[in-house]
C-alpha positions, 0 to 999 in steps of 0.5 A: 264774885259771880263774874270771876266765876263766869270768867273761871268757868270760860277760861276753864272750857277753853283750856280743854280743848278739842276733845271738849269741842268734838263733834259728829259728822255724819255720812252716807256711803256705799256697802262697797268694799273699800268703803267699809275698809275706809271705816275700819280706818277712821280712828285715824282721823279721829286720833288727828281731828278730835272729830266722830264719824257716824257711818250710815251704810247702804245697798248702792240703789237704796244709797242712791235714793236715800241721799237724793231724797234728803238733799232735794228735800233740805233733809239735813241728815248728813254732813257728807254724802257719797255721790258719782258723777251723775249727781256732781254737775247737776246737783252743784248746778242746784247750789246743793253741794259746797265747793271744794275750792278751798283744800289746802296746798298739800291735798295737791288738788293738781293730782287728780285725774283728769278724767275723775277731776273733770267729771266732778267740777263744774266751770273748773270748781270741785265740787266732790272729790274722788275716793275712788275712780274706775271703768269697767273691764274683764276680770276671767280664769286664767284657768278655765280660759286655758282649759277652754284652749283660748287665749284672752287678748288686751282688748277682745271682741264681744264675739270672742267673750260670747265663744269663752263664756260658752266654752268655759260653761259646766253647770254641773259643777256651777262654773259659769263662763260670764257673770254680768249685772242683772239686777234693776237700777240705772246705776246696776244693769243699765250701767252696765248695758249702757255702756254695753250699747255703746259699742254695739253702735246704741245710744239712748237719745238721738240729736232731737231728744227721741228716744233709740231703744226701737233702733237695730242697735239696741235689739242686737245689745239686749239680744245679745246679753240675754242669749249670753246670759241664758246660755252661760250665765249664773241663774237667778242672774236678774237679781244679782249686782255689783256684790252679788257677782263678785261673790260669785267670783270669788267663789270660783263660779265665773269664768269672766266677769265684766264690772268695774276696774275697782273689783280687781283688788277683791278678786285677786285677794287671797284672804277672800277670793279662792282664785285669786292666784289665777285672775286676768284682766283685759280691756271691756269688749268691742264690736269693731265700731270704734267704741268699747264697751266701758264706763266712766265713774267715781265714787266721790264725797261731797258736802250737802249745802247747809250742813251744820258742819262744813269745816269737820266734813271739809277736814274728813274729805281731806283726809279720806281723799288725800295721798296720805290716806293712800299710804296709810291704806298701802302700810295696813293692807298692802299696795293692791288694796288701795283705792285706785283710779283717783290719783296720778302719782298713785299710777307713778309709783314704783310700787303700785306699778307692781300690781297686776291690774294697775296698768288695765285699770289706768288704760281702761279709764284712759279709753273712756269718753264721756264727752263722745260716748257714741258711735253716732252723734248725741246731745248728751254726756257721760258713757253709761248714764245721761247727764240730764236730771231725769235720767236716774228715774227713766233709767230705773224704770228701763232698767226693771223692763231689761231685768224682767227680761232676763228673768224670762218674764218678757221678750226682748222685744217686749222690754224694747218697746216698753222701753221706748214708748217710757222714754218718750212719755218721761221726756216729753212730759219734761218738756224735751220734746 
């Protein structure tokens, strides 16, 4: 009888199906609009798979700290992490990530834009799937540009942008000609300033890994940025990152904003933006040296090695980064609000081609060159970052110095001098010199 009861119990469990066997996966993600939208659609994934999802949503700098600590210490808090093009190749080489080399044919890995797939792969193997891809570009108020008596070119110079920003500024009415990142962080102000510096002829290191913050090109970059922000930027800019500047632009307080192409759907969404019908787009500026001041990035989903829920995690990544997910968002929110920059087929879709910023986004992504990011040669790859493990720590410190200069706590010369010293010290300690 006992054996019979056990067999019956086992049979009943087997018949209960996915609901009884359902598990919960934990995902760490950034608090950007596209990610928050994905959370709102998670019921679709759970309905299809029976897998529940628990979200840990964090501000960009905090997310980076948490996931880096967790994966490097094998903490095991997360089954999926939102990471980018900087972390993916470094962590994959450390065997910290699960390879995504067995996604089904229906997923169509070859449809991922080459720039995104390349940046998230090691030796041809994908280790993170892009949820969205981005470059950076100029988003500007067409009405304020017209009022200033100017016409924005498709490919403007920094001098044009600076002149336009000063002419657009009306501080008495809280309208600032330009909103740029000032918040310290290797992925915040240093993403913007590193990309900007490329266009001014600057670089982080020479071919012998010597820091280059004592160069004329870096002095020109930082001085130009600080003068422009002091003349035409909003108050408290040293505290502003992506989300803060997005809010300012949506409230009608920015004439121009140079930032992630992914922001285009938010600034043109009439539900959230008071200036949705007055936004134009242009390539990030250049200084006539052959490089534009735009970056290349993907927020991507990756599985930390050692998770006990690898199969369920892969199912989620397959769902969230698929063509079907793009169609799901389009059906709920319209084509303008699908996560951009990840798949070739999206930009071949006639419906998406009608979206006003689609063409400029793709042109911006295609114009970024992570293998040749600077005017003079460098020993590293990466447009707005240097693809070495030490970069995140060094650039966070440099970002703090530059943010302090923006806050008026030190001069550009003092910030650059400190950046030069600390970067060389860290690189020597790491054995590069």
